[in-house]
C-alpha positions in Angstrom: -59.4 55.2 113.9 -57.0 54.6 110.9 -53.5 53.7 112.8 -50.6 55.9 111.9 -48.1 54.9 109.0 -45.0 55.7 109.2 -41.3 55.9 107.4 -38.3 54.3 108.4 -35.1 54.7 107.3 -31.3 52.6 108.4 -28.9 54.7 107.3 -25.7 52.4 107.3 -22.1 52.8 105.4 -22.6 50.3 102.9 -26.5 50.3 102.5 -29.3 52.0 103.5 -32.7 50.1 104.8 -36.2 52.1 104.2 -39.6 50.3 105.3 -42.2 51.5 106.0 -45.1 50.1 109.5 -47.4 50.5 111.9 -46.0 49.1 114.3 -43.1 46.8 115.5 -44.7 44.2 114.3 -46.7 45.7 111.2 -44.0 47.0 108.9 -45.3 46.4 105.7 -42.8 46.8 103.0 -39.1 47.4 103.2 -36.4 48.0 100.8 -32.0 48.3 99.9 -30.1 50.9 98.8 -26.6 50.8 98.6 -25.0 53.9 100.2 -23.0 55.8 97.3 -22.9 59.9 97.2 -25.2 62.0 99.1 -26.4 63.0 95.4 -27.6 59.8 94.6 -29.0 57.9 97.8 -30.9 60.8 99.2 -32.9 61.6 96.5 -33.8 57.3 95.9 -34.5 57.2 99.3 -36.9 59.8 100.0 -38.3 58.9 96.6 -39.3 55.4 97.7 -40.4 56.5 101.0 -43.0 59.0 99.9 -44.0 56.2 97.4 -45.9 54.5 100.3 -47.4 57.6 101.6 -48.9 59.6 103.3 -46.4 58.9 106.0 -47.4 60.8 110.1 -44.0 61.0 110.7 -40.5 59.4 109.5 -37.8 58.2 111.6 -33.8 58.1 110.7 -31.6 55.8 112.6 -27.6 56.7 111.0 -24.0 56.2 110.9 -22.4 59.0 112.2 -21.1 61.0 113.6 -23.9 63.0 112.9 -26.2 65.9 114.8 -28.3 65.4 117.8 -29.4 68.6 119.0 -32.7 70.1 117.2 -30.8 73.3 118.6 -28.1 73.5 116.6 -28.2 74.5 112.5 -26.2 71.4 111.9 -29.2 69.1 113.4 -29.2 66.1 110.8 -26.4 66.8 109.4 -23.4 64.1 108.9 -20.6 65.9 110.4 -16.7 64.5 110.2 -16.6 60.9 109.2 -14.7 58.3 107.4 -17.2 57.4 104.5 -16.0 59.6 101.9 -18.4 62.4 100.4 -20.7 62.3 103.5 -19.2 64.7 105.4 -21.3 67.9 106.2 -24.3 66.0 104.4 -27.9 67.0 105.4 -29.3 63.4 105.8 -32.5 65.2 107.0 -33.6 68.1 105.8 -34.1 67.0 102.0 -36.3 63.8 103.6 -38.5 66.5 105.7 -39.3 68.5 102.7 -40.1 65.6 100.2 -42.5 64.2 103.4 -44.2 67.1 104.5 -44.1 65.1 107.9 -42.2 65.6 111.1 -39.1 63.5 111.9 -37.2 62.1 114.0 -33.0 61.8 114.4 -30.7 59.8 116.3 -27.6 57.2 115.6 -27.8 53.3 114.7 -27.1 52.3 117.5 -29.3 54.9 119.8 -32.0 53.5 117.8 -31.3 50.6 118.5 -30.9 50.9 122.0 -34.3 51.9 121.9 -36.0 49.4 120.0 -34.2 46.3 122.1 -35.9 48.6 125.3 -39.5 48.9 123.9 -39.4 45.4 122.1 -36.6 43.2 122.6 -33.8 42.3 125.4 -34.1 45.0 127.4 -38.0 45.1 128.0 -37.9 45.9 131.8 -35.0 46.8 132.4 -34.3 50.4 133.8 -31.0 50.9 131.7 -30.0 49.1 128.4 -27.0 49.4 126.2 -26.6 48.6 122.6 -23.1 48.2 121.3 -23.0 47.1 117.8 -19.7 45.3 116.7 -19.1 45.2 113.4 -18.1 47.5 109.8 -17.6 50.2 113.5 -17.7 49.7 117.0 -20.6 52.3 118.2 -22.8 51.9 121.0 -26.3 53.7 122.5 -27.7 54.2 126.3 -31.3 54.2 127.3 -32.0 54.8 130.6 -35.6 54.8 132.2 -37.1 55.1 128.6 -35.1 57.8 127.8 -31.7 58.0 125.1 -28.6 59.7 126.6 -27.1 62.4 124.9 -24.8 65.0 126.2 -23.3 67.6 124.3 -23.3 65.1 120.8 -24.1 61.3 121.0 -21.9 58.8 122.4 -19.1 57.2 121.3 -18.6 54.3 123.2 -16.7 52.7 120.1 -13.6 55.3 120.8 -13.1 54.0 125.2 -9.4 53.2 125.4 -8.7 49.4 126.3 -5.6 47.9 127.7 -4.1 45.9 125.1 -4.1 42.6 125.3 -0.2 40.8 125.8 -0.4 39.1 122.2 -1.8 41.7 120.5 1.4 44.7 120.9 2.6 44.7 118.2 -1.5 45.7 116.4 -1.7 49.4 116.4 -5.2 49.4 115.5 -6.9 50.8 112.5 -8.8 54.1 113.6 -7.5 56.9 112.0 -8.2 58.9 115.1 -7.0 57.0 117.8 -5.4 54.0 116.9 -5.9 51.4 119.7 -9.1 52.4 120.9 -12.2 49.8 120.9 -13.2 50.3 117.6 -9.6 50.2 116.6 -8.9 46.7 117.8 -12.1 44.8 117.7 -14.1 46.2 114.7 -14.2 43.8 111.7 -12.0 45.7 109.8 -9.5 45.4 112.4 -9.5 41.6 112.7 -9.2 41.9 108.9 -6.7 44.2 109.2 -3.8 41.5 111.7 -5.7 38.1 109.8 -5.9 38.6 106.6 -10.0 36.8 106.9 -13.0 37.9 109.5 -12.9 36.5 112.7 -15.7 33.6 112.0 -12.9 32.7 109.1 -10.8 31.7 111.5 -9.9 28.0 113.0 -11.9 27.8 116.3 -8.6 27.3 118.2 -7.0 30.6 116.5 -5.6 33.0 119.2 -7.6 35.6 117.8 -11.1 34.0 119.0 -9.9 35.2 123.0 -8.2 38.5 121.7 -11.2 39.6 120.5 -13.3 38.6 123.3 -10.6 39.9 125.8 -11.2 43.3 124.2 -15.3 43.2 123.8 -15.2 42.1 128.0 -13.2 45.2 129.1 -15.6 47.3 127.0 -18.7 45.4 129.1 -16.8 45.5 132.2 -16.3 49.6 131.4 -19.9 50.1 130.8 -20.8 47.7 134.0 -19.2 50.3 135.8 -20.9 53.3 134.6 -24.7 52.5 133.9 -25.0 49.4 135.9 -27.0 48.4 133.2 -29.7 45.7 133.0 -29.0 44.6 129.6 -25.6 45.0 127.4 -27.2 43.9 123.9 -24.0 43.1 121.3 -24.8 43.1 117.8 -23.2 43.6 114.4 -21.8 41.4 112.6 -18.8 40.1 114.3 -20.7 39.1 117.4 -22.8 36.2 114.5 -19.0 34.4 115.2 -19.5 31.2 116.8 -18.5 31.1 121.1 -17.4 35.0 121.1 -20.5 35.4 123.5 -19.7 32.7 125.6 -16.3 33.4 125.7 -17.3 37.4 127.0 -19.0 35.8 129.4 -16.1 34.4 130.5 -13.2 36.8 130.6 -16.1 39.2 131.5 -16.9 37.6 135.0 -13.5 37.0 135.1 -12.7 41.0 135.1 -15.7 41.8 136.5 -14.8 39.1 140.0 -17.8 39.2 141.6 -18.3 43.6 141.8 -21.3 44.0 140.0 -24.9 43.2 141.2 -25.5 41.2 137.8 -22.8 38.2 136.3 -22.1 39.1 133.2 -24.1 36.2 131.5 -27.3 37.4 132.7 -26.6 41.3 131.3 -24.8 40.7 128.1 -27.4 39.5 125.1 -27.6 39.3 121.3 -30.1 41.7 120.5 -33.7 40.3 121.1 -34.5 42.0 117.3 -32.2 39.8 115.3 -31.5 42.3 112.6 -34.1 44.1 113.1 -33.1 46.2 115.7 -32.3 49.3 113.6 -35.1 49.6 111.6 -37.6 49.2 114.8 -35.2 52.1 116.7 -35.7 54.4 113.8 -39.7 53.1 114.3 -39.3 53.9 117.7 -37.5 57.2 116.5 -40.6 58.3 114.2 -43.3 57.6 117.2 -41.5 60.3 119.5 -41.3 62.5 116.5 -45.0 62.1 116.1 -46.1 62.8 120.3 
């Protein structure tokens, strides 16, 4: 019996990563297309996947906000987003019509959490949280094998934090909340303060301690809410040398021994590396077929 072939979409603000796979270790083709306008990007996505079919199902792990409730008539639509031209865009409808197969959908961070839970750093854990720290900050949760959603998907990047004493002058870059987590710790927030990325700052620059301080507060907040076995930190900012160790140290101080496990045991980098999002799309495709 031939194994089903799945179409994969990791839809990001700057690029779409596409793939086809039989399983997590059998990704047979991938490509990248730039995220320009919906009129250009969506047809290009559909045509590439169609050329690699027939597909049993497809999975879409997308930037948000996006409607994830299948009972809502806007299911599969990008909602109000700062990404120019993409608000109210139907991302899934054209894909399902072109491929003629079931399509699974969730946010890129929830999909990454699901992939890490199944095949990566979160294997064997009852609860896994994935936070991406990059162009934006977002978070997804998988608890008992199920992605967490309420009225909509989680928006962990917009939690409010205390302001670091050395950062009181910075208003934050979030257009909605100013100094929320995304507003103070994302790549654009770092660039707005210092003119370069975190990894380009000198090793003794105060920016390293400030960003680690904010991310440690986010980590301890997540620990208090979910007590997860793993908090996976992905995204470009986390490639900064020494950042993870700074977060561990500050989170240990903030937690003060209260939580069941040490931050250094819980907070990790993605076990799947840069494949978490694409393999998350695979997990969504598999769920859509079942």
